[in-house]
mmCIF file of the N, C-alpha and C atoms, coordinates in Angstrom:
data_MODEL
# 
_entry.id   MODEL 
# 
loop_
_atom_site.group_PDB 
_atom_site.id 
_atom_site.type_symbol 
_atom_site.label_atom_id 
_atom_site.label_alt_id 
_atom_site.label_comp_id 
_atom_site.label_asym_id 
_atom_site.label_entity_id 
_atom_site.label_seq_id 
_atom_site.pdbx_PDB_ins_code 
_atom_site.Cartn_x 
_atom_site.Cartn_y 
_atom_site.Cartn_z 
_atom_site.occupancy 
_atom_site.B_iso_or_equiv 
_atom_site.pdbx_formal_charge 
_atom_site.auth_seq_id 
_atom_site.auth_comp_id 
_atom_site.auth_asym_id 
_atom_site.auth_atom_id 
_atom_site.pdbx_PDB_model_num 
ATOM 1   N N  . MET A 1 1  ? 135.190 126.273 102.316 1.00 0.00 ? 1  MET A N  1 
ATOM 2   C CA . MET A 1 1  ? 135.989 125.077 102.397 1.00 0.00 ? 1  MET A CA 1 
ATOM 3   C C  . MET A 1 1  ? 135.708 124.220 101.164 1.00 0.00 ? 1  MET A C  1 
ATOM 4   N N  . LYS A 1 2  ? 136.721 123.738 100.572 1.00 0.00 ? 2  LYS A N  1 
ATOM 5   C CA . LYS A 1 2  ? 136.570 122.914 99.376  1.00 0.00 ? 2  LYS A CA 1 
ATOM 6   C C  . LYS A 1 2  ? 136.068 121.522 99.752  1.00 0.00 ? 2  LYS A C  1 
ATOM 7   N N  . ARG A 1 3  ? 135.525 120.862 98.769  1.00 0.00 ? 3  ARG A N  1 
ATOM 8   C CA . ARG A 1 3  ? 134.966 119.529 98.990  1.00 0.00 ? 3  ARG A CA 1 
ATOM 9   C C  . ARG A 1 3  ? 136.033 118.544 99.470  1.00 0.00 ? 3  ARG A C  1 
ATOM 10  N N  . ALA A 1 4  ? 137.257 118.643 98.959  1.00 0.00 ? 4  ALA A N  1 
ATOM 11  C CA . ALA A 1 4  ? 138.328 117.720 99.324  1.00 0.00 ? 4  ALA A CA 1 
ATOM 12  C C  . ALA A 1 4  ? 138.808 117.947 100.748 1.00 0.00 ? 4  ALA A C  1 
ATOM 13  N N  . GLU A 1 5  ? 138.510 119.111 101.326 1.00 0.00 ? 5  GLU A N  1 
ATOM 14  C CA . GLU A 1 5  ? 139.000 119.443 102.653 1.00 0.00 ? 5  GLU A CA 1 
ATOM 15  C C  . GLU A 1 5  ? 138.030 119.075 103.762 1.00 0.00 ? 5  GLU A C  1 
ATOM 16  N N  . LYS A 1 6  ? 136.937 118.426 103.454 1.00 0.00 ? 6  LYS A N  1 
ATOM 17  C CA . LYS A 1 6  ? 135.977 118.057 104.494 1.00 0.00 ? 6  LYS A CA 1 
ATOM 18  C C  . LYS A 1 6  ? 136.585 117.017 105.421 1.00 0.00 ? 6  LYS A C  1 
ATOM 19  N N  . SER A 1 7  ? 136.263 117.154 106.695 1.00 0.00 ? 7  SER A N  1 
ATOM 20  C CA . SER A 1 7  ? 136.759 116.177 107.655 1.00 0.00 ? 7  SER A CA 1 
ATOM 21  C C  . SER A 1 7  ? 135.903 114.914 107.594 1.00 0.00 ? 7  SER A C  1 
ATOM 22  N N  . THR A 1 8  ? 136.387 113.875 108.249 1.00 0.00 ? 8  THR A N  1 
ATOM 23  C CA . THR A 1 8  ? 135.638 112.618 108.252 1.00 0.00 ? 8  THR A CA 1 
ATOM 24  C C  . THR A 1 8  ? 134.319 112.764 109.007 1.00 0.00 ? 8  THR A C  1 
ATOM 25  N N  . VAL A 1 9  ? 134.256 113.655 109.977 1.00 0.00 ? 9  VAL A N  1 
ATOM 26  C CA . VAL A 1 9  ? 133.015 113.890 110.712 1.00 0.00 ? 9  VAL A CA 1 
ATOM 27  C C  . VAL A 1 9  ? 131.963 114.476 109.775 1.00 0.00 ? 9  VAL A C  1 
ATOM 28  N N  . GLU A 1 10 ? 132.361 115.436 108.960 1.00 0.00 ? 10 GLU A N  1 
ATOM 29  C CA . GLU A 1 10 ? 131.421 116.037 108.015 1.00 0.00 ? 10 GLU A CA 1 
ATOM 30  C C  . GLU A 1 10 ? 130.994 115.025 106.964 1.00 0.00 ? 10 GLU A C  1 
ATOM 31  N N  . GLN A 1 11 ? 131.911 114.178 106.534 1.00 0.00 ? 11 GLN A N  1 
ATOM 32  C CA . GLN A 1 11 ? 131.572 113.176 105.530 1.00 0.00 ? 11 GLN A CA 1 
ATOM 33  C C  . GLN A 1 11 ? 130.623 112.141 106.101 1.00 0.00 ? 11 GLN A C  1 
ATOM 34  N N  . SER A 1 12 ? 130.814 111.729 107.352 1.00 0.00 ? 12 SER A N  1 
ATOM 35  C CA . SER A 1 12 ? 129.902 110.762 107.960 1.00 0.00 ? 12 SER A CA 1 
ATOM 36  C C  . SER A 1 12 ? 128.531 111.394 108.175 1.00 0.00 ? 12 SER A C  1 
ATOM 37  N N  . GLY A 1 13 ? 128.482 112.703 108.414 1.00 0.00 ? 13 GLY A N  1 
ATOM 38  C CA . GLY A 1 13 ? 127.204 113.392 108.521 1.00 0.00 ? 13 GLY A CA 1 
ATOM 39  C C  . GLY A 1 13 ? 126.456 113.394 107.196 1.00 0.00 ? 13 GLY A C  1 
ATOM 40  N N  . ASP A 1 14 ? 127.200 113.545 106.089 1.00 0.00 ? 14 ASP A N  1 
ATOM 41  C CA . ASP A 1 14 ? 126.586 113.475 104.762 1.00 0.00 ? 14 ASP A CA 1 
ATOM 42  C C  . ASP A 1 14 ? 126.012 112.092 104.506 1.00 0.00 ? 14 ASP A C  1 
ATOM 43  N N  . LEU A 1 15 ? 126.743 111.067 104.902 1.00 0.00 ? 15 LEU A N  1 
ATOM 44  C CA . LEU A 1 15 ? 126.280 109.693 104.719 1.00 0.00 ? 15 LEU A CA 1 
ATOM 45  C C  . LEU A 1 15 ? 125.026 109.436 105.557 1.00 0.00 ? 15 LEU A C  1 
ATOM 46  N N  . ARG A 1 16 ? 125.039 109.918 106.784 1.00 0.00 ? 16 ARG A N  1 
ATOM 47  C CA . ARG A 1 16 ? 123.882 109.736 107.659 1.00 0.00 ? 16 ARG A CA 1 
ATOM 48  C C  . ARG A 1 16 ? 122.665 110.434 107.085 1.00 0.00 ? 16 ARG A C  1 
ATOM 49  N N  . GLY A 1 17 ? 122.862 111.615 106.537 1.00 0.00 ? 17 GLY A N  1 
ATOM 50  C CA . GLY A 1 17 ? 121.760 112.340 105.925 1.00 0.00 ? 17 GLY A CA 1 
ATOM 51  C C  . GLY A 1 17 ? 121.191 111.631 104.713 1.00 0.00 ? 17 GLY A C  1 
ATOM 52  N N  . SER A 1 18 ? 122.063 111.045 103.907 1.00 0.00 ? 18 SER A N  1 
ATOM 53  C CA . SER A 1 18 ? 121.569 110.327 102.731 1.00 0.00 ? 18 SER A CA 1 
ATOM 54  C C  . SER A 1 18 ? 120.869 109.036 103.134 1.00 0.00 ? 18 SER A C  1 
ATOM 55  N N  . LEU A 1 19 ? 121.327 108.380 104.203 1.00 0.00 ? 19 LEU A N  1 
ATOM 56  C CA . LEU A 1 19 ? 120.638 107.181 104.691 1.00 0.00 ? 19 LEU A CA 1 
ATOM 57  C C  . LEU A 1 19 ? 119.264 107.528 105.251 1.00 0.00 ? 19 LEU A C  1 
ATOM 58  N N  . GLN A 1 20 ? 119.173 108.651 105.950 1.00 0.00 ? 20 GLN A N  1 
ATOM 59  C CA . GLN A 1 20 ? 117.880 109.092 106.471 1.00 0.00 ? 20 GLN A CA 1 
ATOM 60  C C  . GLN A 1 20 ? 116.933 109.448 105.327 1.00 0.00 ? 20 GLN A C  1 
ATOM 61  N N  . ALA A 1 21 ? 117.459 110.059 104.297 1.00 0.00 ? 21 ALA A N  1 
ATOM 62  C CA . ALA A 1 21 ? 116.628 110.394 103.141 1.00 0.00 ? 21 ALA A CA 1 
ATOM 63  C C  . ALA A 1 21 ? 116.139 109.127 102.452 1.00 0.00 ? 21 ALA A C  1 
ATOM 64  N N  . ALA A 1 22 ? 116.994 108.129 102.325 1.00 0.00 ? 22 ALA A N  1 
ATOM 65  C CA . ALA A 1 22 ? 116.588 106.859 101.708 1.00 0.00 ? 22 ALA A CA 1 
ATOM 66  C C  . ALA A 1 22 ? 115.533 106.153 102.554 1.00 0.00 ? 22 ALA A C  1 
ATOM 67  N N  . ALA A 1 23 ? 115.704 106.178 103.864 1.00 0.00 ? 23 ALA A N  1 
ATOM 68  C CA . ALA A 1 23 ? 114.709 105.570 104.751 1.00 0.00 ? 23 ALA A CA 1 
ATOM 69  C C  . ALA A 1 23 ? 113.380 106.312 104.650 1.00 0.00 ? 23 ALA A C  1 
ATOM 70  N N  . GLY A 1 24 ? 113.434 107.623 104.561 1.00 0.00 ? 24 GLY A N  1 
ATOM 71  C CA . GLY A 1 24 ? 112.218 108.412 104.412 1.00 0.00 ? 24 GLY A CA 1 
ATOM 72  C C  . GLY A 1 24 ? 111.482 108.098 103.119 1.00 0.00 ? 24 GLY A C  1 
ATOM 73  N N  . ILE A 1 25 ? 112.234 107.947 102.051 1.00 0.00 ? 25 ILE A N  1 
ATOM 74  C CA . ILE A 1 25 ? 111.607 107.604 100.769 1.00 0.00 ? 25 ILE A CA 1 
ATOM 75  C C  . ILE A 1 25 ? 110.967 106.224 100.837 1.00 0.00 ? 25 ILE A C  1 
ATOM 76  N N  . CYS A 1 26 ? 111.640 105.280 101.502 1.00 0.00 ? 26 CYS A N  1 
ATOM 77  C CA . CYS A 1 26 ? 111.063 103.933 101.659 1.00 0.00 ? 26 CYS A CA 1 
ATOM 78  C C  . CYS A 1 26 ? 109.766 103.987 102.463 1.00 0.00 ? 26 CYS A C  1 
ATOM 79  N N  . PHE A 1 27 ? 109.736 104.772 103.532 1.00 0.00 ? 27 PHE A N  1 
ATOM 80  C CA . PHE A 1 27 ? 108.511 104.909 104.323 1.00 0.00 ? 27 PHE A CA 1 
ATOM 81  C C  . PHE A 1 27 ? 107.391 105.540 103.493 1.00 0.00 ? 27 PHE A C  1 
ATOM 82  N N  . ILE A 1 28 ? 107.720 106.521 102.688 1.00 0.00 ? 28 ILE A N  1 
ATOM 83  C CA . ILE A 1 28 ? 106.710 107.170 101.845 1.00 0.00 ? 28 ILE A CA 1 
ATOM 84  C C  . ILE A 1 28 ? 106.136 106.188 100.842 1.00 0.00 ? 28 ILE A C  1 
ATOM 85  N N  . VAL A 1 29 ? 106.996 105.429 100.180 1.00 0.00 ? 29 VAL A N  1 
ATOM 86  C CA . VAL A 1 29 ? 106.535 104.468 99.166  1.00 0.00 ? 29 VAL A CA 1 
ATOM 87  C C  . VAL A 1 29 ? 105.692 103.368 99.814  1.00 0.00 ? 29 VAL A C  1 
ATOM 88  N N  . CYS A 1 30 ? 106.172 102.813 100.919 1.00 0.00 ? 30 CYS A N  1 
ATOM 89  C CA . CYS A 1 30 ? 105.418 101.743 101.591 1.00 0.00 ? 30 CYS A CA 1 
ATOM 90  C C  . CYS A 1 30 ? 104.075 102.258 102.116 1.00 0.00 ? 30 CYS A C  1 
ATOM 91  N N  . GLY A 1 31 ? 104.060 103.444 102.680 1.00 0.00 ? 31 GLY A N  1 
ATOM 92  C CA . GLY A 1 31 ? 102.817 104.010 103.185 1.00 0.00 ? 31 GLY A CA 1 
ATOM 93  C C  . GLY A 1 31 ? 101.813 104.290 102.080 1.00 0.00 ? 31 GLY A C  1 
ATOM 94  N N  . THR A 1 32 ? 102.289 104.803 100.967 1.00 0.00 ? 32 THR A N  1 
ATOM 95  C CA . THR A 1 32 ? 101.404 105.083 99.835  1.00 0.00 ? 32 THR A CA 1 
ATOM 96  C C  . THR A 1 32 ? 100.833 103.800 99.258  1.00 0.00 ? 32 THR A C  1 
ATOM 97  N N  . MET A 1 33 ? 101.661 102.787 99.116  1.00 0.00 ? 33 MET A N  1 
ATOM 98  C CA . MET A 1 33 ? 101.184 101.509 98.584  1.00 0.00 ? 33 MET A CA 1 
ATOM 99  C C  . MET A 1 33 ? 100.181 100.860 99.537  1.00 0.00 ? 33 MET A C  1 
ATOM 100 N N  . SER A 1 34 ? 100.445 100.921 100.831 1.00 0.00 ? 34 SER A N  1 
ATOM 101 C CA . SER A 1 34 ? 99.523  100.336 101.807 1.00 0.00 ? 34 SER A CA 1 
ATOM 102 C C  . SER A 1 34 ? 98.191  101.070 101.812 1.00 0.00 ? 34 SER A C  1 
ATOM 103 N N  . PHE A 1 35 ? 98.235  102.396 101.781 1.00 0.00 ? 35 PHE A N  1 
ATOM 104 C CA . PHE A 1 35 ? 97.010  103.181 101.789 1.00 0.00 ? 35 PHE A CA 1 
ATOM 105 C C  . PHE A 1 35 ? 96.190  102.925 100.530 1.00 0.00 ? 35 PHE A C  1 
ATOM 106 N N  . ALA A 1 36 ? 96.855  102.798 99.396  1.00 0.00 ? 36 ALA A N  1 
ATOM 107 C CA . ALA A 1 36 ? 96.140  102.575 98.142  1.00 0.00 ? 36 ALA A CA 1 
ATOM 108 C C  . ALA A 1 36 ? 95.546  101.172 98.064  1.00 0.00 ? 36 ALA A C  1 
ATOM 109 N N  . SER A 1 37 ? 96.233  100.192 98.601  1.00 0.00 ? 37 SER A N  1 
ATOM 110 C CA . SER A 1 37 ? 95.732  98.817  98.515  1.00 0.00 ? 37 SER A CA 1 
ATOM 111 C C  . SER A 1 37 ? 94.677  98.495  99.562  1.00 0.00 ? 37 SER A C  1 
ATOM 112 N N  . LYS A 1 38 ? 94.555  99.345  100.575 1.00 0.00 ? 38 LYS A N  1 
ATOM 113 C CA . LYS A 1 38 ? 93.586  99.087  101.649 1.00 0.00 ? 38 LYS A CA 1 
ATOM 114 C C  . LYS A 1 38 ? 92.173  98.972  101.110 1.00 0.00 ? 38 LYS A C  1 
ATOM 115 N N  . SER A 1 39 ? 91.750  99.886  100.279 1.00 0.00 ? 39 SER A N  1 
ATOM 116 C CA . SER A 1 39 ? 90.374  99.863  99.785  1.00 0.00 ? 39 SER A CA 1 
ATOM 117 C C  . SER A 1 39 ? 90.133  98.663  98.868  1.00 0.00 ? 39 SER A C  1 
ATOM 118 N N  . ILE A 1 40 ? 91.137  98.262  98.116  1.00 0.00 ? 40 ILE A N  1 
ATOM 119 C CA . ILE A 1 40 ? 90.999  97.096  97.245  1.00 0.00 ? 40 ILE A CA 1 
ATOM 120 C C  . ILE A 1 40 ? 90.816  95.837  98.090  1.00 0.00 ? 40 ILE A C  1 
ATOM 121 N N  . LEU A 1 41 ? 91.615  95.680  99.133  1.00 0.00 ? 41 LEU A N  1 
ATOM 122 C CA . LEU A 1 41 ? 91.508  94.501  99.984  1.00 0.00 ? 41 LEU A CA 1 
ATOM 123 C C  . LEU A 1 41 ? 90.196  94.474  100.759 1.00 0.00 ? 41 LEU A C  1 
ATOM 124 N N  . VAL A 1 42 ? 89.735  95.617  101.231 1.00 0.00 ? 42 VAL A N  1 
ATOM 125 C CA . VAL A 1 42 ? 88.470  95.672  101.964 1.00 0.00 ? 42 VAL A CA 1 
ATOM 126 C C  . VAL A 1 42 ? 87.307  95.327  101.037 1.00 0.00 ? 42 VAL A C  1 
ATOM 127 N N  . LYS A 1 43 ? 87.328  95.855  99.836  1.00 0.00 ? 43 LYS A N  1 
ATOM 128 C CA . LYS A 1 43 ? 86.273  95.540  98.871  1.00 0.00 ? 43 LYS A CA 1 
ATOM 129 C C  . LYS A 1 43 ? 86.268  94.055  98.561  1.00 0.00 ? 43 LYS A C  1 
ATOM 130 N N  . TRP A 1 44 ? 87.435  93.465  98.386  1.00 0.00 ? 44 TRP A N  1 
ATOM 131 C CA . TRP A 1 44 ? 87.532  92.036  98.127  1.00 0.00 ? 44 TRP A CA 1 
ATOM 132 C C  . TRP A 1 44 ? 86.999  91.228  99.312  1.00 0.00 ? 44 TRP A C  1 
ATOM 133 N N  . ALA A 1 45 ? 87.329  91.648  100.535 1.00 0.00 ? 45 ALA A N  1 
ATOM 134 C CA . ALA A 1 45 ? 86.858  90.931  101.726 1.00 0.00 ? 45 ALA A CA 1 
ATOM 135 C C  . ALA A 1 45 ? 85.340  90.978  101.830 1.00 0.00 ? 45 ALA A C  1 
ATOM 136 N N  . TYR A 1 46 ? 84.727  92.117  101.529 1.00 0.00 ? 46 TYR A N  1 
ATOM 137 C CA . TYR A 1 46 ? 83.272  92.217  101.578 1.00 0.00 ? 46 TYR A CA 1 
ATOM 138 C C  . TYR A 1 46 ? 82.629  91.346  100.501 1.00 0.00 ? 46 TYR A C  1 
ATOM 139 N N  . GLU A 1 47 ? 83.261  91.256  99.344  1.00 0.00 ? 47 GLU A N  1 
ATOM 140 C CA . GLU A 1 47 ? 82.741  90.391  98.281  1.00 0.00 ? 47 GLU A CA 1 
ATOM 141 C C  . GLU A 1 47 ? 82.795  88.923  98.690  1.00 0.00 ? 47 GLU A C  1 
ATOM 142 N N  . GLN A 1 48 ? 83.762  88.563  99.516  1.00 0.00 ? 48 GLN A N  1 
ATOM 143 C CA . GLN A 1 48 ? 83.890  87.187  99.994  1.00 0.00 ? 48 GLN A CA 1 
ATOM 144 C C  . GLN A 1 48 ? 82.933  86.886  101.142 1.00 0.00 ? 48 GLN A C  1 
ATOM 145 N N  . GLY A 1 49 ? 82.215  87.902  101.632 1.00 0.00 ? 49 GLY A N  1 
ATOM 146 C CA . GLY A 1 49 ? 81.222  87.704  102.685 1.00 0.00 ? 49 GLY A CA 1 
ATOM 147 C C  . GLY A 1 49 ? 81.724  87.973  104.091 1.00 0.00 ? 49 GLY A C  1 
ATOM 148 N N  . ALA A 1 50 ? 82.811  88.678  104.242 1.00 0.00 ? 50 ALA A N  1 
ATOM 149 C CA . ALA A 1 50 ? 83.343  88.978  105.576 1.00 0.00 ? 50 ALA A CA 1 
ATOM 150 C C  . ALA A 1 50 ? 82.483  90.025  106.271 1.00 0.00 ? 50 ALA A C  1 
ATOM 151 N N  . ALA A 1 51 ? 82.356  89.881  107.574 1.00 0.00 ? 51 ALA A N  1 
ATOM 152 C CA . ALA A 1 51 ? 81.612  90.858  108.382 1.00 0.00 ? 51 ALA A CA 1 
ATOM 153 C C  . ALA A 1 51 ? 82.484  92.096  108.585 1.00 0.00 ? 51 ALA A C  1 
ATOM 154 N N  . PRO A 1 52 ? 81.850  93.260  108.700 1.00 0.00 ? 52 PRO A N  1 
ATOM 155 C CA . PRO A 1 52 ? 82.646  94.489  108.909 1.00 0.00 ? 52 PRO A CA 1 
ATOM 156 C C  . PRO A 1 52 ? 83.523  94.433  110.163 1.00 0.00 ? 52 PRO A C  1 
ATOM 157 N N  . GLU A 1 53 ? 83.023  93.790  111.224 1.00 0.00 ? 53 GLU A N  1 
ATOM 158 C CA . GLU A 1 53 ? 83.822  93.689  112.452 1.00 0.00 ? 53 GLU A CA 1 
ATOM 159 C C  . GLU A 1 53 ? 85.077  92.846  112.227 1.00 0.00 ? 53 GLU A C  1 
ATOM 160 N N  . ALA A 1 54 ? 84.950  91.789  111.441 1.00 0.00 ? 54 ALA A N  1 
ATOM 161 C CA . ALA A 1 54 ? 86.102  90.934  111.158 1.00 0.00 ? 54 ALA A CA 1 
ATOM 162 C C  . ALA A 1 54 ? 87.138  91.672  110.314 1.00 0.00 ? 54 ALA A C  1 
ATOM 163 N N  . VAL A 1 55 ? 86.650  92.443  109.347 1.00 0.00 ? 55 VAL A N  1 
ATOM 164 C CA . VAL A 1 55 ? 87.575  93.207  108.507 1.00 0.00 ? 55 VAL A CA 1 
ATOM 165 C C  . VAL A 1 55 ? 88.344  94.219  109.351 1.00 0.00 ? 55 VAL A C  1 
ATOM 166 N N  . LEU A 1 56 ? 87.654  94.912  110.248 1.00 0.00 ? 56 LEU A N  1 
ATOM 167 C CA . LEU A 1 56 ? 88.325  95.883  111.122 1.00 0.00 ? 56 LEU A CA 1 
ATOM 168 C C  . LEU A 1 56 ? 89.308  95.196  112.068 1.00 0.00 ? 56 LEU A C  1 
ATOM 169 N N  . LEU A 1 57 ? 88.922  94.022  112.577 1.00 0.00 ? 57 LEU A N  1 
ATOM 170 C CA . LEU A 1 57 ? 89.812  93.287  113.476 1.00 0.00 ? 57 LEU A CA 1 
ATOM 171 C C  . LEU A 1 57 ? 91.111  92.917  112.770 1.00 0.00 ? 57 LEU A C  1 
ATOM 172 N N  . TYR A 1 58 ? 91.005  92.343  111.594 1.00 0.00 ? 58 TYR A N  1 
ATOM 173 C CA . TYR A 1 58 ? 92.215  91.946  110.864 1.00 0.00 ? 58 TYR A CA 1 
ATOM 174 C C  . TYR A 1 58 ? 93.048  93.152  110.446 1.00 0.00 ? 58 TYR A C  1 
ATOM 175 N N  . ARG A 1 59 ? 92.363  94.216  110.098 1.00 0.00 ? 59 ARG A N  1 
ATOM 176 C CA . ARG A 1 59 ? 93.092  95.432  109.715 1.00 0.00 ? 59 ARG A CA 1 
ATOM 177 C C  . ARG A 1 59 ? 93.917  95.963  110.887 1.00 0.00 ? 59 ARG A C  1 
ATOM 178 N N  . GLN A 1 60 ? 93.329  95.955  112.080 1.00 0.00 ? 60 GLN A N  1 
ATOM 179 C CA . GLN A 1 60 ? 94.055  96.427  113.260 1.00 0.00 ? 60 GLN A CA 1 
ATOM 180 C C  . GLN A 1 60 ? 95.162  95.453  113.666 1.00 0.00 ? 60 GLN A C  1 
ATOM 181 N N  . LEU A 1 61 ? 94.922  94.161  113.499 1.00 0.00 ? 61 LEU A N  1 
ATOM 182 C CA . LEU A 1 61 ? 95.965  93.184  113.818 1.00 0.00 ? 61 LEU A CA 1 
ATOM 183 C C  . LEU A 1 61 ? 97.175  93.323  112.902 1.00 0.00 ? 61 LEU A C  1 
ATOM 184 N N  . ILE A 1 62 ? 96.938  93.725  111.669 1.00 0.00 ? 62 ILE A N  1 
ATOM 185 C CA . ILE A 1 62 ? 98.044  93.944  110.738 1.00 0.00 ? 62 ILE A CA 1 
ATOM 186 C C  . ILE A 1 62 ? 98.743  95.269  111.035 1.00 0.00 ? 62 ILE A C  1 
ATOM 187 N N  . ALA A 1 63 ? 97.970  96.288  111.406 1.00 0.00 ? 63 ALA A N  1 
ATOM 188 C CA . ALA A 1 63 ? 98.538  97.618  111.613 1.00 0.00 ? 63 ALA A CA 1 
ATOM 189 C C  . ALA A 1 63 ? 99.296  97.753  112.930 1.00 0.00 ? 63 ALA A C  1 
ATOM 190 N N  . ALA A 1 64 ? 98.873  97.061  113.973 1.00 0.00 ? 64 ALA A N  1 
ATOM 191 C CA . ALA A 1 64 ? 99.482  97.237  115.297 1.00 0.00 ? 64 ALA A CA 1 
ATOM 192 C C  . ALA A 1 64 ? 100.988 96.956  115.307 1.00 0.00 ? 64 ALA A C  1 
ATOM 193 N N  . PRO A 1 65 ? 101.453 95.836  114.760 1.00 0.00 ? 65 PRO A N  1 
ATOM 194 C CA . PRO A 1 65 ? 102.916 95.623  114.771 1.00 0.00 ? 65 PRO A CA 1 
ATOM 195 C C  . PRO A 1 65 ? 103.681 96.673  113.967 1.00 0.00 ? 65 PRO A C  1 
ATOM 196 N N  . MET A 1 66 ? 103.057 97.177  112.896 1.00 0.00 ? 66 MET A N  1 
ATOM 197 C CA . MET A 1 66 ? 103.721 98.217  112.122 1.00 0.00 ? 66 MET A CA 1 
ATOM 198 C C  . MET A 1 66 ? 103.876 99.500  112.931 1.00 0.00 ? 66 MET A C  1 
ATOM 199 N N  . PHE A 1 67 ? 102.831 99.854  113.683 1.00 0.00 ? 67 PHE A N  1 
ATOM 200 C CA . PHE A 1 67 ? 102.916 101.046 114.517 1.00 0.00 ? 67 PHE A CA 1 
ATOM 201 C C  . PHE A 1 67 ? 103.971 100.867 115.613 1.00 0.00 ? 67 PHE A C  1 
ATOM 202 N N  . TRP A 1 68 ? 104.041 99.674  116.206 1.00 0.00 ? 68 TRP A N  1 
ATOM 203 C CA . TRP A 1 68 ? 105.062 99.425  117.223 1.00 0.00 ? 68 TRP A CA 1 
ATOM 204 C C  . TRP A 1 68 ? 106.463 99.489  116.619 1.00 0.00 ? 68 TRP A C  1 
ATOM 205 N N  . GLY A 1 69 ? 106.606 99.000  115.400 1.00 0.00 ? 69 GLY A N  1 
ATOM 206 C CA . GLY A 1 69 ? 107.908 99.062  114.728 1.00 0.00 ? 69 GLY A CA 1 
ATOM 207 C C  . GLY A 1 69 ? 108.340 100.492 114.444 1.00 0.00 ? 69 GLY A C  1 
ATOM 208 N N  . ILE A 1 70 ? 107.392 101.315 114.036 1.00 0.00 ? 70 ILE A N  1 
ATOM 209 C CA . ILE A 1 70 ? 107.700 102.716 113.753 1.00 0.00 ? 70 ILE A CA 1 
ATOM 210 C C  . ILE A 1 70 ? 108.030 103.462 115.043 1.00 0.00 ? 70 ILE A C  1 
ATOM 211 N N  . LEU A 1 71 ? 107.305 103.126 116.114 1.00 0.00 ? 71 LEU A N  1 
ATOM 212 C CA . LEU A 1 71 ? 107.535 103.784 117.404 1.00 0.00 ? 71 LEU A CA 1 
ATOM 213 C C  . LEU A 1 71 ? 108.938 103.487 117.889 1.00 0.00 ? 71 LEU A C  1 
# 
């Protein structure tokens, strides 16, 4: 079947696939940036005198809404 002969259903499927691919790329970029910045922020917090329990608490408070959003 030629490209011009595609039905609107097939074309909307192509659009949906490209939107899913764009969303996937956004998740990959955001996840990579978050993972890379985690150690920098933790090191900075320890330099400021934060207790390890406080750092873990804040880390989980930040991560929990993100996990609920992904779910």
